[in-house]
N, C-alpha and C positions, 0 to 999 in steps of 0.2 A: 579736659579736667586734669588737674595735676595729680602727681603721685600720692600726695597726702590725702586728697579728697577721694581718690580711687581706693586707697587703703581703708578709709573710714566707711565708704559705701560697702565694700566687701565685708567689713566687720559687721555692719548693720543689716546685711542682707537677710538673715533669718527673720528679723522683725519686719523688714520691708515686705517680705514674702507673705506675711500674715495680714497685710492691709488689703483694702479693696482698690487701692491706687488713687484714692482721693487725696487732695492736698492736705486736708486736716489729718487723715490717718498717717500719711507719709511724714508729716511734721512731728506727730506724736511718736512715731517709730524712731525717727532721728533723735528726738529729745531723750527718749528712754535709752537709746544706744549711747548717747553722750554721757548720760548719768552713769551707766554701767562701765563705760570706758574710763571715766574719771575715778570711779570706785576701784577699778582694777589697778590704777596707778598708786593707790594708797597702800601702805604696809597692811598686811592681812589683819593684824590686830586692831587696826583703825577702821576697817570697812564697816563692820557691824555698827559701830558707834556713829559713823557718818550717815549710814542708811537710817538708823533710828532717829537721828536729828532731822532728816528730810521727811520723815513719816507724816508729820502734820501737814506739810505743803502738798503731799500726795493725796490727802483727803481719803484715806482708806481705813476701813475698820480692821480689826485684828486678823480676821480670816482672809480678807482681800490682801492685806499686807503680807501675810505669810505665804499666800499663793503666789503673789508677785515676786517675792524674794526667791522662792523655790523654783518657779517655772521660768522666770525671766532673768533675774539678777545673777543667780549662781551660774546658769549656763553661759551667759554673756561674759561674765568675768573669766570663766574657764576658756571661752573662745579667745578672749584677749590674750590670755597667757599662752595659748597655742599659736596665735597669729603673730604675736609680738613678744617672743621670748626675750628675757633680759639677760 
């Protein structure tokens, strides 16, 4: 595995650890990690707007969306900032 792939796997590790190891759950964890990684690359004032625009495709109600944002997106964006400081 190359350095970029290893870095991304390290970034995604908290979400990967929450799976049962099945291909479906690992793919979902990598997809969510990629979403969070990409959000972290946006200027802070654009992140909320981008996430709101994605909300329909996530097919979540208000409560699920708020929980997803608070428990997954925010910590993963912080993780990105710590692992890949600019």
